[in-house]
N, C-alpha and C positions, 0 to 999 in steps of 0.2 A: 098740417101745414099752418105756419103762423100767418100767412097772407093769402087772401083769396086771389084767384087768377085775375090779372089785370090791375091789381091793387099795388101801388108803389110801397116799397119799404122805407123810402126816404121822403116823408111827408113835407119836411121843410125845404126840400130841394138842395141844389148845390150852393155852397157858401158864395157870398157876393164877391169876396176878394180871393185872389189866388197869388201864388208866388211870383209870377211874372209881373203882375201889376204892382205888387209891393216893391219888388226889386227895381222896376222902372222908376217908380216915384223916388226911391232913395238915390238912384244914380243921378237924377236931375237936381238934387239938393246941393248946396254949396259944401265943399270939402272943409272940414273943421280946421285943418292946419293952414289953409290958404283960401280965404273967402272969395278970391277972384275966380277960382276954378270950381267946376262941379266935381262930384265924385267920379263921374264918367270920364271927364277930362284928366283927372289924376290917375285913373287906371291906365289910360292910353299913354300918358307921360311916363309912368313907371314901367310899363311894358316896353316902350321904346328904349328907356335907359337900360333895362336888362338886356335887350337885344343888341344894342350898339356899344354902350360903355362896358358892360360886364361880359360881353360876348357869350351870353347865355344862348346855346343853340336851340333849346326848346322855345324860348321867347322869339328868337329870330324866325324859326319855322312857323310859329303861330302867326306872326306879322305877315310873312310871305304868303302863307295860305289864305289869309284874309284879304290880301291885296290882289293876288294873282289867281286865286282858286287852287284847290288841292290838285296835285298831279294825279293823273289817271294811272291806275295799275294796269299793266299789260300782262295778260295771261295767255300763254300759248298752249293749245290742246292738240295733242297728236298721239297716234298709236305708236307702240314700240317699234313696229316695222316700217314706220314712216308713212303709212297709208292714212288717208283722212279718217276721222272719227265720225261715225254716223250716229245721230241721236234724234229722238222724237220729243217734241214739246207739246204737252197737252194744255190747251188754253181754256179749258172749262168743260162743262157737261154737254156741249153741243157737238162733240165728236171732232172738233178741229184739231189737227195735228200739224 
């Protein structure tokens, strides 16, 4: 075994930066083409242009999902003969069903 029990294989630990913090920092910077707006504001402006002016259904759906929340999927479960389906749900090792 290369490591003794209890010894970490990553002695320097997790890197101090991650993708989310780097992306957040870039989004807050001013957009190169328009110094009055941030990159984040330009993304929103472009998304709305796609949804409204270009009638892009994917962009429209994305905007709607962000504003209203995603629609819930309804799933109906039933037996072939119309009788209710019986099932058991095991919630862990304590024997709860």
